[in-house]
C-alpha positions as CSV (number, residue, x, y, z in Angstrom):
1,X,34.1,38.1,27.2
2,X,31.8,35.1,26.5
3,X,29.7,35.2,23.3
4,X,27.9,32.3,21.8
5,X,25.3,31.9,19.0
6,X,22.6,29.2,19.2
7,X,21.0,28.3,15.9
8,X,17.7,26.6,15.2
9,X,18.3,25.6,11.6
10,X,14.7,24.6,11.0
11,X,13.3,28.0,11.8
12,X,16.4,29.9,10.8
13,X,16.4,31.5,14.2
14,X,19.4,32.7,16.3
15,X,19.6,33.3,20.0
16,X,22.7,34.4,21.9
17,X,24.6,34.2,25.2
18,X,26.7,37.2,26.3
19,X,28.6,36.9,29.5
20,X,31.8,37.4,31.6
21,X,33.9,34.4,32.6
22,X,35.5,36.4,35.4
23,X,32.1,37.3,36.9
24,X,30.6,33.9,36.2
25,X,27.5,35.4,34.7
26,X,25.8,35.2,31.4
27,X,22.8,36.8,29.7
28,X,20.6,34.9,27.2
29,X,18.9,36.9,24.4
30,X,15.8,35.6,22.5
31,X,15.8,32.0,23.7
32,X,13.8,29.3,22.0
33,X,11.1,27.4,23.8
34,X,13.1,24.3,24.9
35,X,15.7,25.9,27.1
36,X,17.8,22.9,28.2
37,X,20.6,23.9,25.7
38,X,21.1,27.2,27.5
39,X,21.1,25.6,30.9
40,X,23.6,23.1,29.7
41,X,25.8,25.8,28.2
42,X,25.8,27.7,31.5
43,X,26.6,24.6,33.5
44,X,29.5,23.5,31.3
45,X,31.1,26.9,31.5
46,X,30.4,27.4,35.3
47,X,28.1,30.4,34.6
48,X,24.9,31.6,36.3
49,X,22.2,32.9,34.0
50,X,21.4,36.3,35.5
51,X,19.2,38.0,32.8
52,X,17.0,36.9,29.9
53,X,16.3,39.5,27.3
54,X,13.7,39.7,24.5
55,X,14.2,41.9,21.5
56,X,10.4,42.0,20.7
57,X,7.2,40.0,20.8
58,X,8.1,37.3,18.3
59,X,5.8,36.1,15.5
60,X,7.5,33.1,14.1
61,X,8.4,30.9,17.1
62,X,7.3,30.3,20.7
63,X,9.6,32.2,23.0
64,X,11.5,30.5,25.7
65,X,12.2,33.6,27.8
66,X,9.5,32.9,30.4
67,X,10.6,29.3,30.6
68,X,14.3,30.1,31.0
69,X,13.7,32.8,33.6
70,X,11.6,30.3,35.6
71,X,14.1,27.5,35.3
72,X,17.2,29.6,36.0
73,X,16.0,32.2,38.4
74,X,17.1,34.9,36.1
75,X,15.4,38.3,35.7
76,X,13.3,38.5,32.6
77,X,13.5,41.7,30.6
78,X,11.2,42.9,27.8
79,X,10.7,46.2,26.0
80,X,8.8,48.8,27.9
81,X,7.9,50.5,24.7
82,X,4.9,48.1,24.3
83,X,2.6,50.3,26.4
84,X,-0.7,50.8,24.5
85,X,0.4,48.6,21.6
86,X,-1.6,45.7,20.1
87,X,0.7,43.1,21.7
88,X,2.0,43.8,25.3
89,X,4.0,41.4,27.4
90,X,1.5,40.3,30.0
91,X,3.6,38.0,32.2
92,X,6.1,38.9,34.9
93,X,9.1,40.8,33.6
94,X,11.1,44.0,34.0
95,X,10.7,46.8,31.4
96,X,13.7,48.0,29.4
97,X,13.7,51.4,27.8
98,X,15.9,53.1,25.3
99,X,19.3,53.7,26.9
100,X,18.9,51.3,29.8
101,X,21.9,49.2,30.5
102,X,22.7,45.8,32.1
103,X,26.1,45.1,33.5
104,X,27.6,41.6,33.4
105,X,31.1,41.7,34.7
106,X,33.2,43.6,32.2
107,X,30.4,43.7,29.6
108,X,27.8,46.4,29.3
109,X,24.6,45.8,27.3
110,X,22.8,48.9,26.2
111,X,19.2,48.8,25.0
112,X,18.2,50.7,21.9
113,X,14.6,51.2,20.8
114,X,14.5,50.3,17.1
115,X,10.8,50.1,16.1
116,X,9.6,49.2,12.7
117,X,9.4,45.5,12.5
118,X,7.3,45.8,15.7
119,X,6.5,49.0,17.7
120,X,8.3,47.9,20.8
121,X,11.4,46.3,19.1
122,X,14.7,46.6,21.0
123,X,18.3,46.0,19.8
124,X,21.2,45.6,22.1
125,X,24.6,47.1,21.9
126,X,27.3,45.2,23.7
127,X,30.4,46.9,25.0
128,X,33.5,45.0,26.2
129,X,34.7,47.5,28.8
130,X,38.0,45.7,29.2
131,X,38.9,46.7,25.7
132,X,36.9,49.7,24.7
133,X,34.4,51.1,27.2
134,X,33.1,53.8,24.8
135,X,32.8,52.0,21.5
136,X,30.3,49.0,21.1
137,X,31.8,45.8,19.9
138,X,28.6,44.2,18.6
139,X,24.9,44.7,18.1
140,X,22.3,42.0,18.8
141,X,19.8,43.4,16.2
142,X,16.9,41.0,16.6
143,X,14.5,41.4,13.7
144,X,15.5,45.0,13.0
145,X,18.6,44.6,11.0
146,X,19.4,41.3,9.2
147,X,22.4,40.5,7.0
148,X,21.3,41.9,3.7
149,X,17.8,42.9,4.8
150,X,15.5,44.5,7.4
151,X,12.6,43.1,9.4
152,X,9.2,43.2,7.6
153,X,6.9,46.0,8.9
154,X,3.6,44.4,8.1
155,X,3.0,42.1,11.1
156,X,0.2,44.3,12.5
157,X,-1.8,44.4,9.3
158,X,-2.5,46.7,6.4
159,X,-3.5,49.7,8.4
160,X,-0.4,49.8,10.5
161,X,2.3,48.8,8.0
162,X,2.9,52.2,6.3
163,X,3.4,53.8,9.8
164,X,5.7,51.0,10.9
165,X,7.7,51.3,7.7
166,X,8.2,54.9,8.4
167,X,9.4,54.1,12.0
168,X,11.7,51.5,10.5
169,X,13.2,54.2,8.3
170,X,13.8,56.3,11.4
171,X,15.5,53.3,13.2
172,X,17.8,53.0,10.2
173,X,18.7,56.7,10.5
174,X,19.5,56.0,14.1
175,X,22.4,53.8,13.1
176,X,24.4,56.9,12.2
177,X,27.3,57.4,14.4
178,X,27.8,53.7,15.1
179,X,31.2,52.4,14.0
180,X,31.8,50.7,10.7
181,X,33.4,47.7,12.4
182,X,30.4,47.1,14.7
183,X,29.5,43.4,14.4
184,X,25.8,42.7,13.5
185,X,24.3,39.6,14.9
186,X,20.6,39.3,13.8
187,X,17.7,37.2,15.1
188,X,17.3,35.2,11.8
189,X,19.1,34.1,8.7
190,X,18.1,33.0,5.2
191,X,14.9,30.9,5.2
192,X,13.1,33.0,7.7
193,X,10.0,35.0,6.5
194,X,10.6,37.8,9.0
195,X,12.3,39.7,6.2
196,X,13.0,39.5,2.5
197,X,16.3,38.6,0.8
198,X,18.3,37.6,3.9
199,X,21.9,36.4,3.4
200,X,22.9,32.9,4.3
201,X,25.7,34.4,6.4
202,X,24.8,34.6,10.1
203,X,26.7,37.8,10.9
204,X,28.1,40.9,9.2
205,X,29.4,44.3,10.1
206,X,27.6,47.6,10.0
207,X,30.1,49.0,7.5
208,X,29.5,46.2,5.0
209,X,25.7,46.5,5.5
210,X,26.0,50.1,4.6
211,X,27.6,49.1,1.4
212,X,25.6,46.0,0.4
213,X,22.2,46.2,2.2
214,X,19.7,47.9,-0.2
215,X,17.7,49.3,2.7
216,X,20.7,51.1,4.1
217,X,21.7,52.7,0.8
218,X,23.0,56.3,1.3
219,X,20.6,59.0,0.1
220,X,17.5,56.7,0.1
221,X,14.6,59.0,0.7
222,X,11.9,58.1,3.2
223,X,9.2,57.5,0.6
224,X,11.5,55.5,-1.6
225,X,12.5,53.4,1.5
226,X,8.8,52.8,2.4
227,X,7.9,51.7,-1.1
228,X,11.0,49.4,-1.3
229,X,10.4,47.7,2.1
230,X,6.6,47.3,1.6
231,X,7.1,46.0,-2.0
232,X,9.5,43.2,-0.9
233,X,7.6,41.6,2.0
234,X,7.5,37.8,1.8
235,X,4.3,35.7,2.2
236,X,2.6,36.2,5.5
237,X,2.1,32.9,7.4
238,X,-1.3,32.7,9.1
239,X,0.3,31.3,12.3
240,X,2.3,34.5,12.9
241,X,-0.7,36.2,14.5
242,X,-1.2,33.3,16.9
243,X,2.5,33.3,17.8
244,X,2.2,37.0,18.6
245,X,-0.7,36.4,21.0
246,X,1.0,33.4,22.6
247,X,4.3,35.2,23.2
248,X,2.6,38.3,24.6
249,X,0.6,36.2,27.0
250,X,3.6,34.0,27.8
251,X,3.7,30.4,26.5
252,X,2.7,27.8,29.0
253,X,5.7,26.5,31.0
254,X,6.9,23.1,29.8
255,X,8.4,22.1,33.1
256,X,11.2,19.6,33.8
257,X,11.6,16.8,33.3
258,X,9.3,16.7,30.3
259,X,7.5,13.3,30.1
260,X,8.4,11.1,27.2
261,X,5.9,11.0,24.3
262,X,3.5,8.0,25.0
263,X,3.2,5.1,22.7
264,X,-0.4,4.4,21.6
265,X,-1.8,1.1,20.5
266,X,-3.8,1.1,17.3
267,X,-7.2,1.2,19.1
268,X,-6.0,4.2,21.1
269,X,-5.0,6.0,18.0
270,X,-8.3,5.3,16.4
271,X,-10.1,6.6,19.5
272,X,-8.0,9.8,19.3
273,X,-8.8,10.3,15.6
274,X,-12.5,9.7,16.3
275,X,-12.3,12.4,18.9
276,X,-10.8,14.9,16.4
277,X,-7.0,14.4,16.7
278,X,-4.9,14.8,13.6
279,X,-2.0,12.6,12.4
280,X,1.4,14.0,11.6
281,X,3.4,11.4,9.6
282,X,7.2,12.0,10.0
283,X,8.3,9.5,7.4
284,X,9.9,10.4,4.0
285,X,7.9,10.9,0.8
286,X,8.3,7.4,-0.4
287,X,7.1,5.8,2.8
288,X,4.2,8.2,3.1
289,X,3.3,7.7,-0.5
290,X,3.2,3.9,-0.1
291,X,0.6,4.1,2.6
292,X,-0.5,6.4,5.4
293,X,-3.4,6.9,7.7
294,X,-6.2,8.7,5.8
295,X,-6.1,12.4,6.5
296,X,-2.5,12.4,7.8
297,X,-0.2,15.4,7.2
298,X,2.9,14.2,5.5
299,X,5.6,16.4,7.1
300,X,9.0,14.8,7.3
301,X,11.1,15.4,10.4
302,X,13.7,17.6,8.7
303,X,11.6,20.9,8.6
304,X,8.8,19.8,10.8
305,X,8.5,22.9,12.9
306,X,8.2,25.2,9.9
307,X,5.7,23.3,7.9
308,X,3.6,22.1,10.8
309,X,3.2,25.7,12.0
310,X,1.8,26.5,8.6
311,X,-0.6,23.6,8.2
312,X,-1.4,21.7,11.4
313,X,-4.3,23.1,13.4
314,X,-3.6,24.5,16.9
315,X,-5.4,23.4,20.1
316,X,-5.9,20.0,18.5
317,X,-4.5,16.6,19.7
318,X,-1.6,15.3,17.5
319,X,-0.7,11.7,16.9
320,X,2.8,11.1,15.4
321,X,3.7,8.3,13.0
322,X,7.4,7.5,12.5
323,X,9.5,4.8,10.8
324,X,10.0,1.3,12.2
325,X,8.5,0.7,15.6
326,X,7.3,4.3,15.6
327,X,9.1,5.7,18.6
328,X,12.5,6.6,19.8
329,X,14.6,9.6,18.9
330,X,12.5,10.7,16.0
331,X,9.4,11.1,18.1
332,X,11.3,13.0,20.8
333,X,12.8,15.3,18.3
334,X,9.4,15.9,16.7
335,X,7.8,16.8,20.0
336,X,10.7,19.3,20.6
337,X,10.2,20.9,17.2
338,X,6.5,21.2,17.6
339,X,6.9,22.8,21.0
340,X,9.1,25.5,19.4
341,X,6.1,26.7,17.4
342,X,3.5,26.3,20.2
343,X,2.1,22.9,19.0
344,X,2.1,21.3,22.5
345,X,-0.8,18.9,22.2
346,X,1.1,15.8,21.2
347,X,-1.1,13.0,22.4
348,X,1.4,10.2,21.6
349,X,2.8,8.1,18.7
350,X,1.5,5.0,16.9
351,X,3.2,2.1,18.6
352,X,4.5,-0.3,16.1
353,X,4.3,2.2,13.3
354,X,2.3,1.7,10.1
355,X,3.0,-2.0,10.2
356,X,0.8,-2.3,13.3
357,X,-1.9,-0.2,11.7
358,X,-1.9,-2.4,8.6
359,X,-1.8,-5.6,10.6
360,X,-4.9,-4.4,12.5
361,X,-6.8,-4.2,9.2
362,X,-7.1,-0.4,9.3
363,X,-7.7,1.6,6.2
364,X,-4.7,3.3,4.5
365,X,-4.3,5.7,1.7
366,X,-1.5,6.1,-0.9
367,X,0.0,9.1,-2.5
368,X,1.1,8.1,-5.9
369,X,4.7,9.1,-6.8
370,X,5.6,10.0,-10.4
371,X,9.1,10.6,-11.6
372,X,10.2,13.4,-13.9
373,X,10.5,11.4,-17.2
374,X,7.1,9.9,-16.7
375,X,5.5,13.3,-16.0
376,X,7.2,14.7,-19.1
377,X,5.9,11.8,-21.2
378,X,2.4,12.5,-20.0
379,X,2.7,16.2,-20.8
380,X,4.2,15.6,-24.3
381,X,1.4,13.1,-25.1
382,X,-1.2,15.7,-24.2
383,X,-2.6,13.7,-21.4
384,X,-4.9,15.6,-19.1
385,X,-2.9,16.5,-16.0
386,X,-2.3,19.7,-14.1
387,X,1.1,20.6,-12.5
388,X,1.2,22.6,-9.3
389,X,4.6,24.1,-8.2
390,X,4.6,24.8,-4.4
391,X,8.1,26.4,-4.1
392,X,8.8,30.0,-3.2
393,X,8.0,32.6,-5.9
394,X,11.8,33.3,-6.4
395,X,12.4,29.6,-7.0
396,X,9.5,29.3,-9.3
397,X,10.5,32.3,-11.4
398,X,14.1,31.0,-11.7
399,X,12.8,27.9,-13.5
400,X,9.6,25.8,-13.6
401,X,7.7,23.4,-15.9
402,X,6.0,25.3,-18.6
403,X,2.3,25.8,-17.8
404,X,2.6,24.9,-14.2
405,X,0.5,26.7,-11.7
406,X,2.1,28.2,-8.5
407,X,1.0,28.3,-4.9
408,X,3.3,28.4,-1.9
409,X,3.2,25.1,0.0
410,X,2.3,26.8,3.3
411,X,-0.7,28.4,1.6
412,X,-2.3,25.3,0.1
413,X,-4.4,24.6,3.2
414,X,-5.9,28.1,3.1
415,X,-6.4,28.3,-0.7
416,X,-7.2,24.7,-1.6
417,X,-10.8,25.6,-2.4
418,X,-9.6,28.2,-4.9
419,X,-7.6,25.7,-7.0
420,X,-9.5,24.9,-10.2
421,X,-11.6,21.8,-10.1
422,X,-10.7,20.4,-13.5
423,X,-11.3,16.8,-12.7
424,X,-7.8,16.0,-13.9
425,X,-4.9,14.6,-11.9
426,X,-2.8,17.2,-10.2
427,X,1.0,16.6,-9.9
428,X,2.5,18.5,-7.1
429,X,6.2,19.4,-7.1
430,X,8.8,21.4,-5.2
431,X,12.6,21.3,-5.3
432,X,13.2,17.8,-3.9
433,X,9.8,16.3,-3.0
434,X,9.6,17.4,0.7
435,X,7.4,20.4,0.5
436,X,5.3,18.8,-2.3
437,X,4.5,15.9,0.1
438,X,3.3,18.4,2.7
439,X,1.1,20.2,0.1
440,X,-0.2,16.9,-1.5
441,X,-1.2,15.6,1.9
442,X,-3.2,18.8,2.5
443,X,-4.9,18.4,-0.8
444,X,-5.8,14.8,0.0
445,X,-7.2,16.0,3.4
446,X,-9.3,18.5,1.4
447,X,-10.9,15.8,-0.6
448,X,-8.8,15.9,-3.8
449,X,-8.8,12.3,-5.1
450,X,-6.2,12.1,-7.9
451,X,-3.1,13.7,-6.5
452,X,0.4,12.8,-7.5
453,X,3.8,13.8,-5.9
454,X,6.6,14.5,-8.3
455,X,9.5,12.4,-7.0
456,X,12.7,14.5,-6.6
457,X,10.9,17.7,-7.7
458,X,12.4,20.2,-10.0
459,X,15.9,19.0,-9.1
460,X,15.2,15.6,-10.6
461,X,13.5,17.3,-13.6
462,X,16.6,19.4,-14.4
463,X,19.0,16.5,-13.7
464,X,17.1,14.6,-16.4
465,X,17.8,17.4,-18.8
466,X,14.1,18.4,-19.2
467,X,13.2,21.9,-20.2
468,X,12.2,24.7,-17.8
469,X,10.5,28.0,-18.4
470,X,11.5,31.2,-16.8
């Protein structure tokens, strides 16, 4: 038996390969948008990709199922339980229904309809028939069952969430009869907003989840379950709705080979900006703070896909700014990350980087950096300054600067107008300075003049021995 997990650490997303070495065949489940990794895996192991499976219409990343089927010649499968639902797979595929099976050599993959996160959601039980033909070895649970959590049932809005929560309860009851030792391999890990309270471990067993997962607690009544799952949903990113639409229609094929991102001279960048393009600056907080193109989004390369999906407008040309000469591996990686969330319109990158922009006499803007002791001194002296903490609510409640306001970094673009206009400087902070740079850049774009970024965030604050409120 061949079994491999592929991880996108930025989006906390897992996809899987299940195959049979003897048959020379492999199935890929929930592939990401850039599919060359799966093709390379198959080539290295001498395998043919015969089937591509989707657990559901994804909301948090652009699916690569259509792309991989086209590139490999595999049969694309999606849930047939989407008939009449809000999101139906519209591109060519073969429907899978509850109980349907796919045979790959000595491995049998059985589809199970597990609605709740979405109406059409499927999980897949995998049987290694060479060892135990009647007892499943593992479950690819998609966004139904996570390690320590379940998939959120509110993706279709307020009117549908109570019904979906009830269907999720029924899906949990459907786990009865499956063995304690069944391996659980979910579609996401900690960091994803497709469910609340996920563990950092990528896998578990059904027996342990029955003990430790609060949503699988024995004796949990239906109404108690519904209240618990609806009361724990994480923030809802606006882009989730667009991803659902994109994945139902089928993301545009990227093709191969993908052309390299073009280098743009300063005048070409200015022309693109005048035509409505936006700048995504990939440099770190210090470099961005020292000087950037006015209106740029300051989103470092590390978690680009996640934060760009929250903040950067879709169907808009994007110009990238990177360190040094501005091109190379960073730009290629950035384009790949952006494609994973459906941001395909990368026009090019600033050739020569910010040095070329400055040398051409173009305007720049700074984001003032302030360190923890300096901020504390201002607060103790009673100077007029507001503090905005843009971490997650759990992080904020665990410890923050007394008197700080709170707004999730990804929601600043939507709620910037609701922040109080006190006329005072606003110091933005997160854990390390990465997310606060994203949020501060959005505030600058929204016309806030006196914005500061807290260097090193709450980590630097606590390392300096400064007080926190809880």
